[in-house]
N, C-alpha and C positions, 0 to 999 in steps of 0.2 A: 504494500500500500504506500509506504513511504517513497519508494522509487517512482511509482506511478504519479504521485503528487508532485515530485520534483520535475518529472518529465513534463507534466501539464504546465507547471510554472515556467519552465524554460521555453516551451513552444508558444505559449500565449504572449500576446503583446503585454507590455508592462501596464498593469492596471493603475488607474489614478487613485492614490491613497490619500485619505484626509490627513491634515496636519497632525503630527503626533501630540497627543495630550499627555499631561504629566502622569495620569493613571493608566495609560495604555501600555501593556507589556509588549515585548517583542513577539511573544507567542500570539497575542491578539492581532497584531499587525500581520503576522504570517498567515493566520487563519483567514483574515480579510483578503489578503492577496490570493490565497488558494481559492476562496469562494469566487472572487472576481475572475480568476483564470478559468475556473470551472464554468462560469457563465459564458465565457467566450468559447472555450473548447467544446463544451457539451451543448451548445446551441441555446443560450439564453434567449428568451422570447419576450417581446413587448407585451406588457400587461397594463390594463387600466385598473387601478386600485381605488375603489369608491368607498370611503369610510362612511359610517352611519350618519355622521354630520360633517359637513365641510366639503371642499372641492375634491374632485377626482384627481389622482396623481398618476402620471405614466411612470412605470418602473420596469425592471427586467427581472425575470425569474426563470428557474429551470423547471419546466413542466413535464410531468410524467402522466400521460393520458391513461395508462393501464397499470397503476401501481398496485402491488399485492402486499398487504400488511398482515402478518401472522401475529395473533395475540394469544397469550396463554403460555403453556409449557409443553414439554415433549409428550406428555400423556394426554392432555386435553387442550385444544386450542381452536381458534376460529380464524379463518382467513377472510379478508375483505378485499374487494377489487374495486378500484375507482380512481379518478384523477386526483393528483396531488401536485403541489408546486412548492419549490424551495425559494425562499426570499431572504434577503438580508434585512434585519430589523431597522438598521439605520436608513434604509431607503423608504421606509413607510412613514406616513404622516402621523399615525398613532399606533400604539401597540395593539396588534390584532387580538390579544388576550383580553383587552378592555373594550373591544369594539365588535360590531357585527358587519364586517365589510362585505362588499360584492366585488368580485373580480371578473373582468372581461378579457378573454383571450381567444384567439382563433375564431372570433365572431360569436362566441358563446359566453353567456353570463353565468357565473357560479356563485353560490353562497358557501361559506366556510362551515364545515361540519365538525372539524376537529383541529386542534392546534397543538403542535409538538415542537416547542423551542429546543434547540440543540445545546443551549447553555454557553455558546461561544459566538453569539451574534447572529445566528441564523434561525429560521423557523420553517417547518414544513406544515403546510395547510392542506388538510383533506378537503376536497371540494365535491359539491353536488350541483349539477346543472339546474338552473331555474327554468321551469316550464311555463 
């Protein structure tokens, strides 16, 4: 995994990093650079993020239209299948854990059904198409 990450960082164009803040660790900046390189290398897509209140914001995310999530343990578990998107929290106008956003991508509008922050600046949002 580490070598793949380094290969992605070397192959991608240098991402624009925000100015270093006193509380940002070198690791946090490396994770940010890896996430930005992933958005470039893995095909980050334009998304319109519409918070519950306020103006819509154009962002970039990594969309997985057929994501499989297994919950449970080896003896008993449940698999779910559905779209998900990875986003950087700093790109969002509000924290999606405190909001009920709608996301539009590929001409389809989605509502968020589950939020899974990764603890290092990113979040995976499980989505369901709005009919």
